[in-house]
C-alpha positions as CSV (number, residue, x, y, z in Angstrom):
1,M,-0.1,-0.1,-0.3
2,N,1.6,3.5,-1.1
3,M,1.1,6.8,1.0
4,L,-2.0,7.8,-1.1
5,Q,-3.9,4.5,-0.9
6,V,-3.0,4.7,3.1
7,I,-4.6,8.4,2.9
8,V,-7.6,7.5,1.0
9,A,-8.4,4.4,2.9
10,G,-7.6,6.4,6.3
11,A,-10.5,9.2,4.9
12,A,-12.9,6.5,4.0
13,E,-12.7,4.9,7.2
14,N,-13.1,8.3,8.8
15,A,-16.1,8.9,7.0
16,R,-17.4,5.8,8.0
17,R,-17.9,6.9,11.1
18,E,-20.5,8.7,13.0
19,Q,-17.8,11.4,14.7
20,P,-14.9,13.0,12.9
21,A,-11.8,11.7,14.4
22,L,-10.2,14.9,15.7
23,C,-7.1,15.4,17.5
24,P,-8.0,15.4,21.0
25,F,-5.4,18.3,21.9
26,C,-5.6,20.7,19.4
27,G,-8.9,19.9,17.5
28,S,-7.5,19.8,14.3
29,D,-9.4,17.7,11.3
30,P,-8.4,15.3,10.0
31,P,-5.1,13.6,11.4
32,L,-2.3,12.1,9.3
33,A,-2.8,8.4,8.3
34,A,0.6,7.0,6.9
35,Q,2.2,3.8,6.4
36,I,5.8,3.9,7.9
37,A,8.3,0.6,8.6
38,G,5.4,-2.0,8.2
39,K,2.9,0.0,10.9
40,F,0.0,1.9,10.0
41,I,0.4,5.4,12.1
42,V,-2.5,8.0,12.6
43,G,-1.2,11.4,14.3
44,C,-1.4,15.0,14.0
45,E,0.7,16.8,11.9
46,S,-1.1,20.5,12.9
47,D,1.7,23.1,13.1
48,D,-0.6,24.8,16.0
49,C,-0.7,21.3,18.0
50,A,2.1,21.2,20.9
51,A,1.5,17.5,22.1
52,N,1.5,15.6,17.8
53,P,0.2,12.7,19.1
54,Q,0.4,9.6,17.3
55,V,-0.7,5.7,17.7
56,S,0.0,2.8,15.4
57,G,-1.7,-0.6,14.1
58,S,-1.3,-3.2,11.9
59,T,-3.9,-2.2,9.7
60,V,-5.5,1.2,9.0
61,S,-8.5,0.5,10.6
62,A,-6.4,-0.6,13.7
63,A,-4.9,2.7,13.5
64,W,-7.7,4.7,13.2
65,E,-9.6,2.5,16.0
66,R,-6.7,3.2,18.5
67,W,-6.9,6.9,17.6
68,N,-10.9,7.1,18.4
69,A,-10.2,5.4,21.4
70,R,-7.8,8.2,22.7
71,A,-9.1,10.2,25.7
72,P,-8.2,13.7,25.3
């Protein structure tokens, strides 16, 4: 899966959810989805976010699920 496919899959996964997966620290939308070293990463890439949180998963869906389980 290339970077564009990961981002498209992440956006599609996000669109299926009832609530957008906003960054719990700065409220930016949408967070970044990328594949790095065999793991899928969802994280905030906003220049205004002091925390820049990230989570990973073995699939795009697993990474988004972990991201949405985060508490602010």
